[in-house]
DSSP file (Angstrom, degrees, kcal/mol; ACC not computed):
  #  RESIDUE AA STRUCTURE BP1 BP2  ACC     N-H-->O    O-->H-N    N-H-->O    O-->H-N    TCO  KAPPA ALPHA  PHI   PSI    X-CA   Y-CA   Z-CA
    1    1 A M              0   0    0      0, 0.0    40,-2.6     0, 0.0     5,-0.0   0.000 360.0 360.0 360.0 140.7    0.0    0.0    0.0
    2    2 A R  B  >  -A   40   0A   0     38,-0.2     4,-2.6     1,-0.1    38,-0.2  -0.272 360.0-122.2 -62.5 146.2    1.2    3.5   -0.8
    3    3 A L  H  > S+     0   0    0     36,-1.5     4,-2.3    34,-0.6     5,-0.2   0.887 110.1  50.7 -58.7 -44.5    2.5    5.6    2.1
    4    4 A D  H  > S+     0   0    0     33,-1.4     4,-1.5     1,-0.2    -1,-0.2   0.911 112.9  46.0 -65.4 -40.8    0.0    8.4    1.6
    5    5 A K  H  > S+     0   0    0     32,-0.3     4,-3.2     2,-0.2    -2,-0.2   0.891 110.2  54.3 -67.6 -37.0   -2.9    6.0    1.6
    6    6 A Y  H  X S+     0   0    0     -4,-2.6     4,-2.4     1,-0.2     6,-0.3   0.905 107.3  50.4 -61.1 -42.7   -1.6    4.1    4.6
    7    7 A L  H  <>S+     0   0    0     -4,-2.3     6,-1.9    -5,-0.2     5,-1.7   0.872 114.3  44.9 -65.4 -34.7   -1.4    7.4    6.6
    8    8 A K  H ><5S+     0   0    0     -4,-1.5     3,-1.5    -5,-0.2    -2,-0.2   0.946 112.3  50.1 -71.7 -50.3   -5.0    8.2    5.7
    9    9 A V  H 3<5S+     0   0    0     -4,-3.2    -2,-0.2     1,-0.3    -3,-0.2   0.891 114.0  44.6 -59.0 -40.9   -6.4    4.7    6.3
   10   10 A T  T 3<5S-     0   0    0     -4,-2.4    -1,-0.3    -5,-0.2    -2,-0.2   0.469 111.0-124.3 -85.2   0.7   -4.8    4.5    9.7
   11   11 A R  T < 5S+     0   0    0     -3,-1.5    -3,-0.2     2,-0.3     3,-0.2   0.766  73.3 129.2  63.0  28.9   -6.0    8.1   10.5
   12   12 A L  S   <S+     0   0    0     -5,-1.7     2,-0.4     1,-0.3    -4,-0.2   0.824  84.9  25.0 -74.2 -33.5   -2.4    9.3   11.3
   13   13 A I  S    S-     0   0    0     -6,-1.9    -1,-0.3    -9,-0.1    -2,-0.3  -0.998  84.9-135.7-131.4 139.2   -3.1   12.1    8.9
   14   14 A K  S    S+     0   0    0     -2,-0.4     2,-0.3    -3,-0.2    -1,-0.1   0.853  82.8  30.8 -68.7 -39.4   -6.8   13.2    8.2
   15   15 A R     >  -     0   0    0      1,-0.1     4,-2.0    -4,-0.0     5,-0.1  -0.926  67.5-133.8-128.2 150.5   -6.6   13.5    4.4
   16   16 A R  H  > S+     0   0    0     -2,-0.3     4,-2.7     1,-0.2     5,-0.2   0.873 107.7  55.0 -67.6 -38.6   -4.7   11.8    1.7
   17   17 A T  H  > S+     0   0    0      1,-0.2     4,-2.4     2,-0.2    -1,-0.2   0.883 108.0  48.9 -66.2 -34.0   -3.8   15.0   -0.1
   18   18 A V  H  > S+     0   0    0      2,-0.2     4,-2.4     1,-0.2    -1,-0.2   0.924 111.9  49.7 -69.0 -41.9   -2.3   16.4    3.2
   19   19 A A  H  X S+     0   0    0     -4,-2.0     4,-1.9     2,-0.2    -2,-0.2   0.908 111.2  49.6 -62.2 -40.9   -0.3   13.2    3.5
   20   20 A N  H  X S+     0   0    0     -4,-2.7     4,-2.3     2,-0.2    -2,-0.2   0.925 112.3  46.8 -63.8 -45.9    0.9   13.5   -0.1
   21   21 A E  H  X S+     0   0    0     -4,-2.4     4,-2.0     1,-0.2    -2,-0.2   0.888 109.3  55.1 -65.9 -38.0    1.9   17.1    0.4
   22   22 A A  H  <>S+     0   0    0     -4,-2.4     5,-2.5     2,-0.2     6,-0.5   0.883 108.9  47.8 -59.5 -41.9    3.7   16.2    3.7
   23   23 A C  H ><5S+     0   0    0     -4,-1.9     3,-1.4     1,-0.2     5,-0.2   0.928 110.2  51.2 -63.2 -45.8    5.7   13.6    1.8
   24   24 A D  H 3<5S+     0   0    0     -4,-2.3    -2,-0.2     1,-0.3    -1,-0.2   0.845 108.3  53.2 -61.3 -34.0    6.6   16.0   -1.0
   25   25 A A  T 3<5S-     0   0    0     -4,-2.0    -1,-0.3    -5,-0.2    -2,-0.2   0.479 116.9-114.6 -82.0  -0.9    7.8   18.5    1.6
   26   26 A G  T < 5S+     0   0    0     -3,-1.4    -3,-0.2    -4,-0.3    -2,-0.1   0.797  79.7 124.8  74.4  29.7   10.1   15.9    3.2
   27   27 A R      < +     0   0    0     -5,-2.5    23,-2.5    -6,-0.1     2,-0.5   0.397  55.1  73.1 -98.5  -1.2    8.3   15.7    6.5
   28   28 A I  E     -B   49   0B   0     -6,-0.5     7,-2.4     7,-0.3     2,-0.4  -0.963  60.6-172.8-119.0 128.4    7.7   12.0    6.5
   29   29 A F  E     -BC  48  34B   0     19,-2.8    19,-3.3    -2,-0.5     2,-0.5  -0.954   8.6-164.2-118.7 137.8   10.6    9.5    7.1
   30   30 A V  E >  S-BC  47  33B   0      3,-2.8     3,-1.4    -2,-0.4    17,-0.2  -0.986  80.9 -14.3-124.6 120.5   10.5    5.7    6.8
   31   31 A N  T 3  S-     0   0    0     15,-2.7    -1,-0.1    -2,-0.5    16,-0.1   0.818 130.2 -52.9  54.2  38.5   13.3    3.8    8.4
   32   32 A G  T 3  S+     0   0    0     14,-0.4     2,-0.4     1,-0.2    -1,-0.3   0.373 118.2 102.2  86.4  -2.0   15.3    7.0    8.8
   33   33 A K  E <  S-C   30   0B   0     -3,-1.4    -3,-2.8     1,-0.0    -1,-0.2  -0.878  82.5-101.5-115.7 147.1   15.1    8.1    5.1
   34   34 A V  E     -C   29   0B   0     -2,-0.4     2,-0.3    -5,-0.2    -5,-0.2  -0.462  46.9-149.6 -62.6 134.4   12.8   10.8    3.5
   35   35 A A        -     0   0    0     -7,-2.4    -7,-0.3    -2,-0.1    -9,-0.2  -0.861   5.9-135.8-113.5 143.3    9.9    8.9    1.9
   36   36 A R    >   -     0   0    0     -2,-0.3     3,-1.7     1,-0.1   -33,-0.3  -0.498  31.0-108.6 -86.2 164.3    7.9    9.7   -1.1
   37   37 A A  T 3  S+     0   0    0      1,-0.3   -33,-1.4   -17,-0.2   -34,-0.6   0.789 118.4  58.5 -64.9 -25.0    4.1    9.2   -1.2
   38   38 A S  T 3  S+     0   0    0    -36,-0.2    -1,-0.3   -35,-0.2   -18,-0.0   0.463  74.9 129.7 -85.9   2.1    4.5    6.3   -3.5
   39   39 A Y    <   -     0   0    0     -3,-1.7   -36,-1.5     1,-0.1     2,-0.9  -0.313  64.6-121.4 -57.1 135.2    6.7    4.3   -1.0
   40   40 A D  B     -A    2   0A   0    -38,-0.2   -38,-0.2   -37,-0.1     2,-0.1  -0.727  26.4-138.9 -86.2 104.5    5.3    0.8   -0.5
   41   41 A V        -     0   0    0    -40,-2.6     2,-0.3    -2,-0.9    22,-0.0  -0.412  24.9-175.1 -67.6 133.4    4.6    0.4    3.2
   42   42 A K    >   -     0   0    0     -2,-0.1     3,-1.4    20,-0.0    18,-0.2  -0.856  34.6 -84.8-126.3 160.3    5.6   -3.0    4.7
   43   43 A V  T 3  S+     0   0    0     -2,-0.3    18,-0.2     1,-0.2     3,-0.1  -0.419 114.3  26.8 -63.0 140.8    5.2   -4.5    8.2
   44   44 A D  T 3  S+     0   0    0     16,-2.7    -1,-0.2     1,-0.3     2,-0.1   0.458  86.4 141.7  83.0   6.0    7.9   -3.5   10.7
   45   45 A D    <   -     0   0    0     -3,-1.4    15,-2.6    15,-0.1     2,-0.6  -0.501  48.1-136.0 -71.2 147.4    8.5   -0.2    8.9
   46   46 A I  E     - D   0  59B   0     13,-0.2   -15,-2.7    -2,-0.1     2,-0.5  -0.946  20.5-164.7-107.7 118.8    9.2    2.7   11.2
   47   47 A I  E     -BD  30  58B   0     11,-2.6    11,-2.6    -2,-0.6     2,-0.5  -0.896   5.8-166.4-107.8 124.0    7.4    5.9   10.2
   48   48 A E  E     -BD  29  57B   0    -19,-3.3   -19,-2.8    -2,-0.5     2,-0.5  -0.953   3.9-164.3-114.6 125.9    8.3    9.3   11.5
   49   49 A I  E     -BD  28  56B   0      7,-3.2     7,-2.5    -2,-0.5     2,-0.7  -0.922   4.4-169.6-111.4 120.1    5.8   12.2   10.9
   50   50 A N        +     0   0    0    -23,-2.5     2,-0.4    -2,-0.5   -22,-0.1  -0.637  35.6 131.8-112.0  71.3    7.1   15.7   11.5
   51   51 A L        -     0   0    0     -2,-0.7     3,-0.4     3,-0.3     2,-0.1  -0.978  63.7 -10.7-122.3 137.8    4.0   17.8   11.3
   52   52 A G  S    S-     0   0    0     -2,-0.4     0, 0.0     1,-0.2     0, 0.0  -0.376 110.7 -43.6  76.3-157.9    3.2   20.5   13.9
   53   53 A N  S    S+     0   0    0      1,-0.2    -1,-0.2    -2,-0.1    -3,-0.0   0.796 123.6  55.1 -82.9 -29.9    5.1   20.8   17.2
   54   54 A A  S    S-     0   0    0     -3,-0.4    -3,-0.3     2,-0.0    -1,-0.2  -0.900  74.4-143.4-113.1 112.7    5.4   17.2   18.2
   55   55 A P        -     0   0    0      0, 0.0     2,-0.4     0, 0.0    -5,-0.2  -0.427  16.1-148.2 -69.2 150.0    6.9   14.6   15.9
   56   56 A L  E     -D   49   0B   0     -7,-2.5    -7,-3.2    -2,-0.1     2,-0.5  -0.967   9.9-166.0-123.4 132.6    5.2   11.2   16.0
   57   57 A T  E     +DE  48  80B   0     23,-3.6    22,-2.7    -2,-0.4    23,-1.8  -0.985  13.8 174.8-122.1 126.8    7.0    7.9   15.4
   58   58 A V  E     -DE  47  78B   0    -11,-2.6   -11,-2.6    -2,-0.5     2,-0.5  -0.891  25.0-137.0-127.5 157.1    5.1    4.7   14.8
   59   59 A K  E     -DE  46  77B   0     18,-2.5    18,-1.9    -2,-0.3     2,-0.4  -0.963  27.3-122.6-112.1 132.0    5.9    1.1   13.9
   60   60 A V  E     + E   0  76B   0    -15,-2.6   -16,-2.7    -2,-0.5    16,-0.3  -0.602  32.1 172.7 -76.2 123.2    3.7   -0.6   11.3
   61   61 A L        -     0   0    0     14,-2.3     2,-0.3    -2,-0.4    15,-0.2   0.776  67.6  -3.6 -99.3 -37.0    2.1   -3.8   12.7
   62   62 A Q        -     0   0    0     13,-1.6     2,-0.5   -20,-0.1    -1,-0.4  -0.984  58.3-137.1-152.8 156.3   -0.2   -4.6    9.7
   63   63 A V        +     0   0    0     -2,-0.3     2,-0.4    -3,-0.1   -20,-0.1  -0.969  28.3 168.1-123.7 117.7   -1.2   -3.2    6.4
   64   64 A S        -     0   0    0     -2,-0.5    -2,-0.1     1,-0.1    11,-0.0  -0.991  37.1-137.9-132.4 136.9   -4.9   -3.3    5.5
   65   65 A E  S    S+     0   0    0     -2,-0.4     2,-0.3     1,-0.0    -1,-0.1   0.803  91.5  33.4 -62.3 -30.1   -6.7   -1.6    2.6
   66   66 A Y        +     0   0    0     -3,-0.0     2,-0.3   -56,-0.0    -1,-0.0  -0.931  63.3 174.6-126.9 152.0   -9.6   -0.7    4.9
   67   67 A A        -     0   0    0     -2,-0.3     2,-0.1   -58,-0.0     5,-0.1  -0.965  20.7-138.2-155.7 135.6  -10.0    0.2    8.5
   68   68 A T     >  -     0   0    0     -2,-0.3     4,-1.2     1,-0.1     3,-0.1  -0.429  38.4-101.2 -82.5 168.6  -12.8    1.3   10.7
   69   69 A K  T  4 S+     0   0    0      1,-0.2     4,-0.4     2,-0.2     3,-0.2   0.851 121.9  52.4 -57.9 -35.7  -12.4    4.0   13.3
   70   70 A D  T  4 S+     0   0    0      1,-0.2     3,-0.2     2,-0.1    -1,-0.2   0.876 118.3  31.0 -73.5 -37.4  -12.2    1.3   16.0
   71   71 A N  T >4 S+     0   0    0      1,-0.2     3,-0.8    -3,-0.1     4,-0.3   0.376  90.3  94.5-105.8   8.1   -9.5   -0.8   14.5
   72   72 A A  G >< S+     0   0    0     -4,-1.2     3,-1.2     1,-0.2    -1,-0.2   0.867  85.5  53.1 -62.5 -37.6   -7.4    1.8   12.7
   73   73 A A  G >  S+     0   0    0     -4,-0.4     3,-0.9     1,-0.2    -1,-0.2   0.578  93.7  72.5 -76.9 -10.4   -5.1    2.2   15.6
   74   74 A D  G <  S+     0   0    0     -3,-0.8    -1,-0.2     1,-0.2    -2,-0.2   0.578  83.4  70.4 -76.0 -12.1   -4.5   -1.5   15.6
   75   75 A Q  G <  S+     0   0    0     -3,-1.2   -14,-2.3    -4,-0.3   -13,-1.6   0.528 108.5  21.4 -84.1  -6.9   -2.4   -1.2   12.5
   76   76 A Y  E <   -E   60   0B   0     -3,-0.9     2,-0.4   -16,-0.3   -16,-0.2  -0.968  65.0-137.4-152.4 164.1    0.5    0.6   14.2
   77   77 A T  E     -E   59   0B   0    -18,-1.9   -18,-2.5    -2,-0.3     2,-0.4  -0.996  26.8-120.0-128.2 136.8    2.0    1.1   17.6
   78   78 A V  E     +E   58   0B   0     -2,-0.4   -20,-0.3   -20,-0.2     3,-0.1  -0.615  29.3 175.2 -79.5 125.8    3.3    4.5   18.8
   79   79 A L  E    S-     0   0B   0    -22,-2.7     2,-0.3    -2,-0.4   -21,-0.2   0.812  70.8  -0.8 -94.2 -42.2    7.0    4.5   19.6
   80   80 A K  E      E   57   0B   0    -23,-1.8   -23,-3.6     1,-0.1    -1,-0.4  -0.969 360.0 360.0-154.2 132.9    7.5    8.1   20.4
   81   81 A S              0   0    0     -2,-0.3    -1,-0.1   -25,-0.2   -23,-0.0   0.377 360.0 360.0-129.1 360.0    5.1   11.1   20.4
């Protein structure tokens, strides 16, 4: 799954266009490297989101095309917020 779509499906970023713009601006890192929106997210990837005042670091636990509000947070675990 594309990085921008994963960020939207898991509700880490509210809209896919915002996720895409954040990737283009170099604010999203995967495994320590700047990631493009087209990056293919895999299990055990470490995603760092630098938006706003508090950076957020999460580890991918699973990748699913669809997620409800209740199980969206089950797809990742927060390492540092």
